[in-house]
N, CA, C and O atoms as a GROMACS GRO file, in nm:
protein
  532
    1UNK      N    1   2.046  -2.196   3.194
    1UNK     CA    2   1.915  -2.234   3.143
    1UNK      C    3   1.929  -2.361   3.061
    1UNK      O    4   2.013  -2.370   2.972
    2UNK      N    5   1.844  -2.459   3.091
    2UNK     CA    6   1.848  -2.584   3.019
    2UNK      C    7   1.722  -2.594   2.935
    2UNK      O    8   1.612  -2.573   2.985
    3UNK      N    9   1.737  -2.626   2.811
    3UNK     CA   10   1.624  -2.640   2.721
    3UNK      C   11   1.652  -2.749   2.621
    3UNK      O   12   1.756  -2.816   2.630
    4UNK      N   13   1.564  -2.769   2.526
    4UNK     CA   14   1.586  -2.872   2.426
    4UNK      C   15   1.714  -2.843   2.347
    4UNK      O   16   1.747  -2.728   2.317
    5UNK      N   17   1.782  -2.949   2.316
    5UNK     CA   18   1.904  -2.934   2.236
    5UNK      C   19   1.866  -2.891   2.096
    5UNK      O   20   1.779  -2.951   2.033
    6UNK      N   21   1.930  -2.788   2.047
    6UNK     CA   22   1.908  -2.740   1.912
    6UNK      C   23   2.031  -2.772   1.830
    6UNK      O   24   2.143  -2.741   1.870
    7UNK      N   25   2.010  -2.832   1.716
    7UNK     CA   26   2.121  -2.868   1.629
    7UNK      C   27   2.110  -2.793   1.497
    7UNK      O   28   2.001  -2.776   1.443
    8UNK      N   29   2.222  -2.751   1.448
    8UNK     CA   30   2.231  -2.688   1.317
    8UNK      C   31   2.183  -2.789   1.213
    8UNK      O   32   2.229  -2.903   1.214
    9UNK      N   33   2.092  -2.750   1.122
    9UNK     CA   34   2.044  -2.844   1.021
    9UNK      C   35   2.154  -2.892   0.927
    9UNK      O   36   2.132  -2.986   0.850
   10UNK      N   37   2.270  -2.831   0.931
   10UNK     CA   38   2.382  -2.875   0.849
   10UNK      C   39   2.485  -2.954   0.930
   10UNK      O   40   2.594  -2.982   0.880
   11UNK      N   41   2.452  -2.989   1.053
   11UNK     CA   42   2.548  -3.053   1.144
   11UNK      C   43   2.583  -3.195   1.102
   11UNK      O   44   2.507  -3.264   1.034
   12UNK      N   45   2.702  -3.235   1.146
   12UNK     CA   46   2.746  -3.373   1.126
   12UNK      C   47   2.702  -3.463   1.241
   12UNK      O   48   2.722  -3.584   1.237
   13UNK      N   49   2.642  -3.404   1.343
   13UNK     CA   50   2.593  -3.479   1.460
   13UNK      C   51   2.495  -3.586   1.414
   13UNK      O   52   2.419  -3.564   1.319
   14UNK      N   53   2.495  -3.703   1.481
   14UNK     CA   54   2.400  -3.808   1.445
   14UNK      C   55   2.257  -3.760   1.465
   14UNK      O   56   2.227  -3.689   1.560
   15UNK      N   57   2.172  -3.799   1.376
   15UNK     CA   58   2.033  -3.754   1.373
   15UNK      C   59   1.959  -3.788   1.503
   15UNK      O   60   1.868  -3.714   1.541
   16UNK      N   61   1.993  -3.895   1.571
   16UNK     CA   62   1.921  -3.937   1.692
   16UNK      C   63   1.965  -3.862   1.817
   16UNK      O   64   1.901  -3.878   1.921
   17UNK      N   65   2.069  -3.782   1.812
   17UNK     CA   66   2.122  -3.716   1.931
   17UNK      C   67   2.016  -3.631   2.002
   17UNK      O   68   1.996  -3.647   2.123
   18UNK      N   69   1.949  -3.544   1.932
   18UNK     CA   70   1.851  -3.454   1.994
   18UNK      C   71   1.729  -3.528   2.048
   18UNK      O   72   1.693  -3.505   2.164
   19UNK      N   73   1.663  -3.617   1.971
   19UNK     CA   74   1.546  -3.683   2.031
   19UNK      C   75   1.584  -3.771   2.150
   19UNK      O   76   1.507  -3.780   2.246
   20UNK      N   77   1.699  -3.836   2.145
   20UNK     CA   78   1.741  -3.918   2.259
   20UNK      C   79   1.762  -3.833   2.383
   20UNK      O   80   1.718  -3.870   2.492
   21UNK      N   81   1.826  -3.719   2.368
   21UNK     CA   82   1.850  -3.631   2.483
   21UNK      C   83   1.716  -3.581   2.540
   21UNK      O   84   1.699  -3.577   2.661
   22UNK      N   85   1.624  -3.544   2.454
   22UNK     CA   86   1.495  -3.492   2.500
   22UNK      C   87   1.411  -3.600   2.569
   22UNK      O   88   1.350  -3.575   2.673
   23UNK      N   89   1.409  -3.719   2.511
   23UNK     CA   90   1.331  -3.828   2.570
   23UNK      C   91   1.390  -3.873   2.703
   23UNK      O   92   1.318  -3.894   2.800
   24UNK      N   93   1.522  -3.888   2.707
   24UNK     CA   94   1.586  -3.929   2.832
   24UNK      C   95   1.568  -3.824   2.940
   24UNK      O   96   1.552  -3.858   3.057
   25UNK      N   97   1.572  -3.697   2.903
   25UNK     CA   98   1.549  -3.589   3.001
   25UNK      C   99   1.408  -3.596   3.058
   25UNK      O  100   1.384  -3.550   3.170
   26UNK      N  101   1.314  -3.652   2.982
   26UNK     CA  102   1.175  -3.668   3.027
   26UNK      C  103   1.156  -3.798   3.104
   26UNK      O  104   1.043  -3.833   3.140
   27UNK      N  105   1.265  -3.871   3.128
   27UNK     CA  106   1.256  -3.996   3.204
   27UNK      C  107   1.215  -4.116   3.121
   27UNK      O  108   1.170  -4.217   3.176
   28UNK      N  109   1.230  -4.107   2.990
   28UNK     CA  110   1.192  -4.217   2.902
   28UNK      C  111   1.316  -4.296   2.864
   28UNK      O  112   1.412  -4.241   2.811
   29UNK      N  113   1.313  -4.424   2.892
   29UNK     CA  114   1.425  -4.514   2.864
   29UNK      C  115   1.432  -4.543   2.715
   29UNK      O  116   1.334  -4.589   2.655
   30UNK      N  117   1.546  -4.516   2.655
   30UNK     CA  118   1.568  -4.536   2.511
   30UNK      C  119   1.684  -4.632   2.492
   30UNK      O  120   1.791  -4.613   2.549
   31UNK      N  121   1.662  -4.734   2.413
   31UNK     CA  122   1.763  -4.837   2.391
   31UNK      C  123   1.802  -4.842   2.243
   31UNK      O  124   1.717  -4.874   2.159
   32UNK      N  125   1.927  -4.812   2.210
   32UNK     CA  126   1.970  -4.831   2.071
   32UNK      C  127   1.957  -4.979   2.035
   32UNK      O  128   1.987  -5.066   2.117
   33UNK      N  129   1.912  -5.008   1.915
   33UNK     CA  130   1.888  -5.146   1.877
   33UNK      C  131   1.926  -5.169   1.733
   33UNK      O  132   1.915  -5.078   1.650
   34UNK      N  133   1.969  -5.288   1.703
   34UNK     CA  134   2.004  -5.326   1.566
   34UNK      C  135   1.956  -5.469   1.544
   34UNK      O  136   1.979  -5.557   1.627
   35UNK      N  137   1.891  -5.491   1.433
   35UNK     CA  138   1.854  -5.626   1.392
   35UNK      C  139   1.850  -5.629   1.240
   35UNK      O  140   1.904  -5.540   1.174
   36UNK      N  141   1.789  -5.730   1.183
   36UNK     CA  142   1.789  -5.743   1.037
   36UNK      C  143   1.716  -5.628   0.968
   36UNK      O  144   1.736  -5.606   0.849
   37UNK      N  145   1.631  -5.556   1.041
   37UNK     CA  146   1.559  -5.443   0.984
   37UNK      C  147   1.644  -5.317   0.982
   37UNK      O  148   1.607  -5.220   0.914
   38UNK      N  149   1.755  -5.315   1.053
   38UNK     CA  150   1.841  -5.197   1.056
   38UNK      C  151   1.867  -5.149   1.197
   38UNK      O  152   1.857  -5.226   1.292
   39UNK      N  153   1.898  -5.022   1.211
   39UNK     CA  154   1.922  -4.962   1.342
   39UNK      C  155   1.807  -4.869   1.376
   39UNK      O  156   1.760  -4.793   1.291
   40UNK      N  157   1.765  -4.875   1.499
   40UNK     CA  158   1.655  -4.793   1.544
   40UNK      C  159   1.663  -4.782   1.695
   40UNK      O  160   1.755  -4.835   1.757
   41UNK      N  161   1.566  -4.714   1.756
   41UNK     CA  162   1.559  -4.696   1.900
   41UNK      C  163   1.436  -4.770   1.950
   41UNK      O  164   1.327  -4.757   1.894
   42UNK      N  165   1.454  -4.847   2.058
   42UNK     CA  166   1.343  -4.915   2.125
   42UNK      C  167   1.313  -4.842   2.255
   42UNK      O  168   1.404  -4.800   2.327
   43UNK      N  169   1.184  -4.826   2.285
   43UNK     CA  170   1.140  -4.763   2.409
   43UNK      C  171   1.038  -4.857   2.473
   43UNK      O  172   0.922  -4.858   2.434
   44UNK      N  173   1.082  -4.937   2.573
   44UNK     CA  174   0.988  -5.027   2.640
   44UNK      C  175   0.894  -4.947   2.730
   44UNK      O  176   0.937  -4.858   2.803
   45UNK      N  177   0.764  -4.980   2.725
   45UNK     CA  178   0.664  -4.909   2.804
   45UNK      C  179   0.612  -5.000   2.916
   45UNK      O  180   0.625  -5.122   2.909
   46UNK      N  181   0.554  -4.938   3.017
   46UNK     CA  182   0.514  -5.008   3.139
   46UNK      C  183   0.412  -5.120   3.115
   46UNK      O  184   0.411  -5.217   3.190
   47UNK      N  185   0.327  -5.108   3.014
   47UNK     CA  186   0.224  -5.209   2.991
   47UNK      C  187   0.270  -5.322   2.899
   47UNK      O  188   0.189  -5.405   2.857
   48UNK      N  189   0.399  -5.327   2.868
   48UNK     CA  190   0.453  -5.434   2.784
   48UNK      C  191   0.463  -5.399   2.637
   48UNK      O  192   0.527  -5.472   2.561
   49UNK      N  193   0.402  -5.290   2.595
   49UNK     CA  194   0.418  -5.246   2.456
   49UNK      C  195   0.552  -5.176   2.443
   49UNK      O  196   0.621  -5.154   2.542
   50UNK      N  197   0.588  -5.141   2.322
   50UNK     CA  198   0.710  -5.062   2.303
   50UNK      C  199   0.693  -4.973   2.182
   50UNK      O  200   0.618  -5.002   2.089
   51UNK      N  201   0.765  -4.863   2.186
   51UNK     CA  202   0.773  -4.773   2.072
   51UNK      C  203   0.908  -4.796   2.008
   51UNK      O  204   1.008  -4.813   2.078
   52UNK      N  205   0.912  -4.797   1.877
   52UNK     CA  206   1.038  -4.798   1.804
   52UNK      C  207   1.037  -4.678   1.709
   52UNK      O  208   0.934  -4.639   1.656
   53UNK      N  209   1.157  -4.621   1.690
   53UNK     CA  210   1.164  -4.513   1.591
   53UNK      C  211   1.297  -4.514   1.520
   53UNK      O  212   1.399  -4.558   1.572
   54UNK      N  213   1.292  -4.465   1.398
   54UNK     CA  214   1.412  -4.446   1.316
   54UNK      C  215   1.385  -4.329   1.223
   54UNK      O  216   1.274  -4.276   1.219
   55UNK      N  217   1.486  -4.292   1.149
   55UNK     CA  218   1.471  -4.182   1.055
   55UNK      C  219   1.510  -4.227   0.915
   55UNK      O  220   1.560  -4.337   0.895
   56UNK      N  221   1.485  -4.140   0.820
   56UNK     CA  222   1.531  -4.165   0.684
   56UNK      C  223   1.617  -4.048   0.641
   56UNK      O  224   1.595  -3.933   0.680
   57UNK      N  225   1.716  -4.079   0.559
   57UNK     CA  226   1.804  -3.977   0.503
   57UNK      C  227   1.740  -3.916   0.380
   57UNK      O  228   1.658  -3.980   0.313
   58UNK      N  229   1.777  -3.795   0.351
   58UNK     CA  230   1.724  -3.724   0.234
   58UNK      C  231   1.783  -3.780   0.105
   58UNK      O  232   1.889  -3.842   0.104
   59UNK      N  233   1.712  -3.756  -0.003
   59UNK     CA  234   1.763  -3.792  -0.135
   59UNK      C  235   1.887  -3.708  -0.165
   59UNK      O  236   1.900  -3.595  -0.118
   60UNK      N  237   1.977  -3.765  -0.244
   60UNK     CA  238   2.096  -3.693  -0.288
   60UNK      C  239   2.095  -3.692  -0.440
   60UNK      O  240   2.129  -3.790  -0.505
   61UNK      N  241   2.055  -3.579  -0.495
   61UNK     CA  242   2.045  -3.571  -0.640
   61UNK      C  243   1.940  -3.668  -0.691
   61UNK      O  244   1.824  -3.663  -0.649
   62UNK      N  245   1.981  -3.757  -0.781
   62UNK     CA  246   1.889  -3.856  -0.836
   62UNK      C  247   1.884  -3.984  -0.754
   62UNK      O  248   1.811  -4.077  -0.789
   63UNK      N  249   1.961  -3.991  -0.646
   63UNK     CA  250   1.967  -4.111  -0.564
   63UNK      C  251   1.872  -4.096  -0.446
   63UNK      O  252   1.886  -4.003  -0.365
   64UNK      N  253   1.775  -4.187  -0.437
   64UNK     CA  254   1.679  -4.181  -0.327
   64UNK      C  255   1.749  -4.211  -0.196
   64UNK      O  256   1.832  -4.302  -0.189
   65UNK      N  257   1.717  -4.134  -0.091
   65UNK     CA  258   1.774  -4.156   0.041
   65UNK      C  259   1.749  -4.300   0.084
   65UNK      O  260   1.634  -4.343   0.093
   66UNK      N  261   1.853  -4.372   0.110
   66UNK     CA  262   1.839  -4.514   0.139
   66UNK      C  263   1.867  -4.548   0.284
   66UNK      O  264   1.844  -4.661   0.326
   67UNK      N  265   1.918  -4.454   0.361
   67UNK     CA  266   1.956  -4.483   0.498
   67UNK      C  267   1.835  -4.470   0.590
   67UNK      O  268   1.793  -4.359   0.623
   68UNK      N  269   1.780  -4.584   0.631
   68UNK     CA  270   1.672  -4.586   0.729
   68UNK      C  271   1.738  -4.631   0.858
   68UNK      O  272   1.760  -4.750   0.881
   69UNK      N  273   1.768  -4.533   0.944
   69UNK     CA  274   1.841  -4.564   1.066
   69UNK      C  275   1.836  -4.446   1.160
   69UNK      O  276   1.760  -4.351   1.141
   70UNK      N  277   1.919  -4.453   1.262
   70UNK     CA  278   1.936  -4.342   1.355
   70UNK      C  279   2.078  -4.291   1.352
   70UNK      O  280   2.120  -4.219   1.442
   71UNK      N  281   2.154  -4.328   1.250
   71UNK     CA  282   2.297  -4.298   1.248
   71UNK      C  283   2.343  -4.201   1.140
   71UNK      O  284   2.462  -4.167   1.136
   72UNK      N  285   2.257  -4.155   1.053
   72UNK     CA  286   2.302  -4.059   0.953
   72UNK      C  287   2.310  -3.920   1.018
   72UNK      O  288   2.248  -3.895   1.121
   73UNK      N  289   2.387  -3.829   0.958
   73UNK     CA  290   2.403  -3.695   1.016
   73UNK      C  291   2.276  -3.609   1.000
   73UNK      O  292   2.196  -3.630   0.909
   74UNK      N  293   2.261  -3.514   1.091
   74UNK     CA  294   2.147  -3.422   1.088
   74UNK      C  295   2.132  -3.359   0.949
   74UNK      O  296   2.020  -3.345   0.901
   75UNK      N  297   2.242  -3.321   0.886
   75UNK     CA  298   2.235  -3.253   0.756
   75UNK      C  299   2.169  -3.339   0.649
   75UNK      O  300   2.127  -3.287   0.546
   76UNK      N  301   2.160  -3.472   0.671
   76UNK     CA  302   2.096  -3.562   0.574
   76UNK      C  303   1.954  -3.601   0.615
   76UNK      O  304   1.891  -3.682   0.546
   77UNK      N  305   1.904  -3.547   0.725
   77UNK     CA  306   1.772  -3.586   0.776
   77UNK      C  307   1.660  -3.552   0.677
   77UNK      O  308   1.654  -3.443   0.621
   78UNK      N  309   1.571  -3.650   0.658
   78UNK     CA  310   1.452  -3.628   0.578
   78UNK      C  311   1.325  -3.644   0.662
   78UNK      O  312   1.234  -3.562   0.653
   79UNK      N  313   1.318  -3.750   0.744
   79UNK     CA  314   1.194  -3.776   0.817
   79UNK      C  315   1.218  -3.871   0.934
   79UNK      O  316   1.322  -3.936   0.945
   80UNK      N  317   1.118  -3.876   1.022
   80UNK     CA  318   1.112  -3.970   1.133
   80UNK      C  319   0.992  -4.061   1.116
   80UNK      O  320   0.889  -4.020   1.063
   81UNK      N  321   1.006  -4.185   1.160
   81UNK     CA  322   0.895  -4.278   1.167
   81UNK      C  323   0.899  -4.344   1.304
   81UNK      O  324   1.005  -4.386   1.349
   82UNK      N  325   0.783  -4.354   1.370
   82UNK     CA  326   0.773  -4.422   1.498
   82UNK      C  327   0.651  -4.513   1.495
   82UNK      O  328   0.549  -4.481   1.434
   83UNK      N  329   0.665  -4.628   1.561
   83UNK     CA  330   0.556  -4.725   1.568
   83UNK      C  331   0.534  -4.767   1.711
   83UNK      O  332   0.627  -4.769   1.792
   84UNK      N  333   0.410  -4.802   1.742
   84UNK     CA  334   0.375  -4.863   1.870
   84UNK      C  335   0.355  -5.011   1.844
   84UNK      O  336   0.271  -5.049   1.762
   85UNK      N  337   0.432  -5.093   1.911
   85UNK     CA  338   0.430  -5.237   1.892
   85UNK      C  339   0.366  -5.302   2.014
   85UNK      O  340   0.412  -5.281   2.126
   86UNK      N  341   0.260  -5.382   1.992
   86UNK     CA  342   0.192  -5.443   2.106
   86UNK      C  343   0.254  -5.578   2.139
   86UNK      O  344   0.342  -5.627   2.068
   87UNK      N  345   0.208  -5.638   2.247
   87UNK     CA  346   0.267  -5.763   2.295
   87UNK      C  347   0.234  -5.882   2.206
   87UNK      O  348   0.300  -5.986   2.215
   88UNK      N  349   0.135  -5.869   2.120
   88UNK     CA  350   0.097  -5.978   2.030
   88UNK      C  351   0.162  -5.970   1.894
   88UNK      O  352   0.129  -6.049   1.806
   89UNK      N  353   0.253  -5.877   1.875
   89UNK     CA  354   0.322  -5.863   1.747
   89UNK      C  355   0.259  -5.762   1.653
   89UNK      O  356   0.308  -5.742   1.542
   90UNK      N  357   0.150  -5.698   1.696
   90UNK     CA  358   0.087  -5.596   1.614
   90UNK      C  359   0.165  -5.466   1.618
   90UNK      O  360   0.243  -5.441   1.710
   91UNK      N  361   0.143  -5.384   1.516
   91UNK     CA  362   0.219  -5.260   1.503
   91UNK      C  363   0.127  -5.152   1.447
   91UNK      O  364   0.058  -5.172   1.347
   92UNK      N  365   0.128  -5.035   1.513
   92UNK     CA  366   0.050  -4.920   1.466
   92UNK      C  367   0.144  -4.803   1.444
   92UNK      O  368   0.235  -4.779   1.523
   93UNK      N  369   0.121  -4.729   1.336
   93UNK     CA  370   0.198  -4.606   1.313
   93UNK      C  371   0.168  -4.507   1.425
   93UNK      O  372   0.052  -4.482   1.458
   94UNK      N  373   0.272  -4.451   1.480
   94UNK     CA  374   0.258  -4.350   1.584
   94UNK      C  375   0.292  -4.212   1.528
   94UNK      O  376   0.227  -4.113   1.561
   95UNK      N  377   0.394  -4.208   1.443
   95UNK     CA  378   0.437  -4.082   1.384
   95UNK      C  379   0.509  -4.113   1.253
   95UNK      O  380   0.591  -4.205   1.247
   96UNK      N  381   0.478  -4.038   1.149
   96UNK     CA  382   0.546  -4.056   1.021
   96UNK      C  383   0.545  -3.922   0.947
   96UNK      O  384   0.440  -3.872   0.907
   97UNK      N  385   0.663  -3.866   0.931
   97UNK     CA  386   0.673  -3.734   0.866
   97UNK      C  387   0.729  -3.744   0.724
   97UNK      O  388   0.770  -3.642   0.668
   98UNK      N  389   0.731  -3.863   0.667
   98UNK     CA  390   0.797  -3.882   0.538
   98UNK      C  391   0.749  -3.787   0.429
   98UNK      O  392   0.830  -3.738   0.351
   99UNK      N  393   0.620  -3.761   0.422
   99UNK     CA  394   0.566  -3.676   0.316
   99UNK      C  395   0.543  -3.531   0.360
   99UNK      O  396   0.477  -3.455   0.290
  100UNK      N  397   0.598  -3.492   0.477
  100UNK     CA  398   0.569  -3.359   0.529
  100UNK      C  399   0.676  -3.255   0.500
  100UNK      O  400   0.646  -3.135   0.501
  101UNK      N  401   0.798  -3.294   0.474
  101UNK     CA  402   0.904  -3.199   0.443
  101UNK      C  403   0.934  -3.102   0.556
  101UNK      O  404   0.963  -2.985   0.531
  102UNK      N  405   0.929  -3.149   0.680
  102UNK     CA  406   0.952  -3.062   0.795
  102UNK      C  407   1.100  -3.037   0.819
  102UNK      O  408   1.182  -3.125   0.793
  103UNK      N  409   1.136  -2.918   0.867
  103UNK     CA  410   1.273  -2.894   0.909
  103UNK      C  411   1.307  -2.986   1.026
  103UNK      O  412   1.218  -3.027   1.101
  104UNK      N  413   1.434  -3.019   1.042
  104UNK     CA  414   1.478  -3.113   1.145
  104UNK      C  415   1.424  -3.080   1.284
  104UNK      O  416   1.369  -3.168   1.350
  105UNK      N  417   1.438  -2.956   1.328
  105UNK     CA  418   1.395  -2.920   1.464
  105UNK      C  419   1.245  -2.940   1.482
  105UNK      O  420   1.202  -2.995   1.583
  106UNK      N  421   1.166  -2.895   1.386
  106UNK     CA  422   1.020  -2.910   1.395
  106UNK      C  423   0.981  -3.057   1.392
  106UNK      O  424   0.896  -3.100   1.469
  107UNK      N  425   1.042  -3.134   1.304
  107UNK     CA  426   1.016  -3.276   1.291
  107UNK      C  427   1.052  -3.349   1.420
  107UNK      O  428   0.976  -3.433   1.468
  108UNK      N  429   1.167  -3.316   1.475
  108UNK     CA  430   1.214  -3.382   1.597
  108UNK      C  431   1.123  -3.348   1.715
  108UNK      O  432   1.092  -3.435   1.796
  109UNK      N  433   1.081  -3.222   1.726
  109UNK     CA  434   0.990  -3.183   1.834
  109UNK      C  435   0.858  -3.258   1.825
  109UNK      O  436   0.804  -3.302   1.927
  110UNK      N  437   0.806  -3.275   1.704
  110UNK     CA  438   0.680  -3.347   1.685
  110UNK      C  439   0.696  -3.496   1.717
  110UNK      O  440   0.608  -3.556   1.778
  111UNK      N  441   0.808  -3.555   1.678
  111UNK     CA  442   0.837  -3.695   1.710
  111UNK      C  443   0.840  -3.714   1.861
  111UNK      O  444   0.775  -3.804   1.914
  112UNK      N  445   0.915  -3.630   1.931
  112UNK     CA  446   0.929  -3.641   2.076
  112UNK      C  447   0.793  -3.622   2.144
  112UNK      O  448   0.761  -3.696   2.237
  113UNK      N  449   0.713  -3.527   2.099
  113UNK     CA  450   0.581  -3.504   2.157
  113UNK      C  451   0.492  -3.628   2.140
  113UNK      O  452   0.421  -3.666   2.233
  114UNK      N  453   0.495  -3.689   2.022
  114UNK     CA  454   0.414  -3.809   1.997
  114UNK      C  455   0.458  -3.924   2.087
  114UNK      O  456   0.374  -3.996   2.141
  115UNK      N  457   0.588  -3.942   2.103
  115UNK     CA  458   0.638  -4.052   2.187
  115UNK      C  459   0.605  -4.026   2.334
  115UNK      O  460   0.564  -4.118   2.405
  116UNK      N  461   0.622  -3.903   2.380
  116UNK     CA  462   0.590  -3.871   2.520
  116UNK      C  463   0.442  -3.894   2.548
  116UNK      O  464   0.406  -3.949   2.653
  117UNK      N  465   0.355  -3.852   2.457
  117UNK     CA  466   0.211  -3.872   2.476
  117UNK      C  467   0.178  -4.021   2.480
  117UNK      O  468   0.099  -4.065   2.563
  118UNK      N  469   0.237  -4.097   2.391
  118UNK     CA  470   0.215  -4.242   2.388
  118UNK      C  471   0.263  -4.307   2.517
  118UNK      O  472   0.194  -4.393   2.573
  119UNK      N  473   0.380  -4.268   2.564
  119UNK     CA  474   0.434  -4.324   2.688
  119UNK      C  475   0.338  -4.297   2.804
  119UNK      O  476   0.313  -4.386   2.886
  120UNK      N  477   0.284  -4.176   2.812
  120UNK     CA  478   0.187  -4.143   2.918
  120UNK      C  479   0.065  -4.234   2.910
  120UNK      O  480   0.017  -4.282   3.012
  121UNK      N  481   0.015  -4.256   2.789
  121UNK     CA  482  -0.104  -4.340   2.769
  121UNK      C  483  -0.079  -4.486   2.807
  121UNK      O  484  -0.174  -4.559   2.837
  122UNK      N  485   0.046  -4.529   2.806
  122UNK     CA  486   0.079  -4.669   2.832
  122UNK      C  487   0.151  -4.689   2.966
  122UNK      O  488   0.222  -4.787   2.985
  123UNK      N  489   0.132  -4.594   3.056
  123UNK     CA  490   0.185  -4.610   3.191
  123UNK      C  491   0.327  -4.565   3.211
  123UNK      O  492   0.385  -4.590   3.316
  124UNK      N  493   0.383  -4.499   3.114
  124UNK     CA  494   0.519  -4.450   3.125
  124UNK      C  495   0.622  -4.548   3.071
  124UNK      O  496   0.588  -4.651   3.013
  125UNK      N  497   0.745  -4.512   3.091
  125UNK     CA  498   0.858  -4.591   3.042
  125UNK      C  499   0.882  -4.708   3.138
  125UNK      O  500   0.876  -4.692   3.260
  126UNK      N  501   0.910  -4.825   3.083
  126UNK     CA  502   0.948  -4.940   3.164
  126UNK      C  503   1.097  -4.931   3.189
  126UNK      O  504   1.178  -4.953   3.098
  127UNK      N  505   1.134  -4.898   3.308
  127UNK     CA  506   1.275  -4.875   3.343
  127UNK      C  507   1.345  -5.004   3.381
  127UNK      O  508   1.466  -5.002   3.404
  128UNK      N  509   1.274  -5.118   3.388
  128UNK     CA  510   1.336  -5.240   3.440
  128UNK      C  511   1.337  -5.358   3.345
  128UNK      O  512   1.398  -5.460   3.377
  129UNK      N  513   1.273  -5.348   3.232
  129UNK     CA  514   1.265  -5.464   3.142
  129UNK      C  515   1.401  -5.499   3.086
  129UNK      O  516   1.489  -5.414   3.072
  130UNK      N  517   1.416  -5.625   3.054
  130UNK     CA  518   1.539  -5.675   2.993
  130UNK      C  519   1.540  -5.631   2.847
  130UNK      O  520   1.448  -5.666   2.774
  131UNK      N  521   1.641  -5.556   2.802
  131UNK     CA  522   1.639  -5.508   2.664
  131UNK      C  523   1.648  -5.619   2.561
  131UNK      O  524   1.627  -5.594   2.442
  132UNK      N  525   1.679  -5.741   2.603
  132UNK     CA  526   1.687  -5.853   2.509
  132UNK      C  527   1.552  -5.919   2.488
  132UNK      O  528   1.540  -6.011   2.408
  133UNK      N  529   1.447  -5.873   2.561
  133UNK     CA  530   1.314  -5.934   2.547
  133UNK      C  531   1.269  -5.930   2.403
  133UNK      O  532   1.159  -5.977   2.372
   0.00000   0.00000   0.00000
């Protein structure tokens, strides 16, 4: 039986492992990306728009979680943020769980659902675009 990957909330596995597996299993092309804003995932869509997403790490004691990326471990997960970026440089929030305090599995399922719905609305995943665009 194949189903969504479930990760222990205390796991050392990278936070992006489960959403990447779920999105790719749904036929959505996901590209790891790094630029001056940090590390995140790019998802090119058929109509030229793209979704980007990253997560934030939880606070540690008095230190505010500073890792905004896709590379911190699941045990440090605090939230997901996803945006829809249009061809003209505009950006709309697609998903943001920062103030919701959701458990990792619930948060990840909601992120994946939002991205899948957005991909459907925009003609699906662009499987052929140059990732350097």
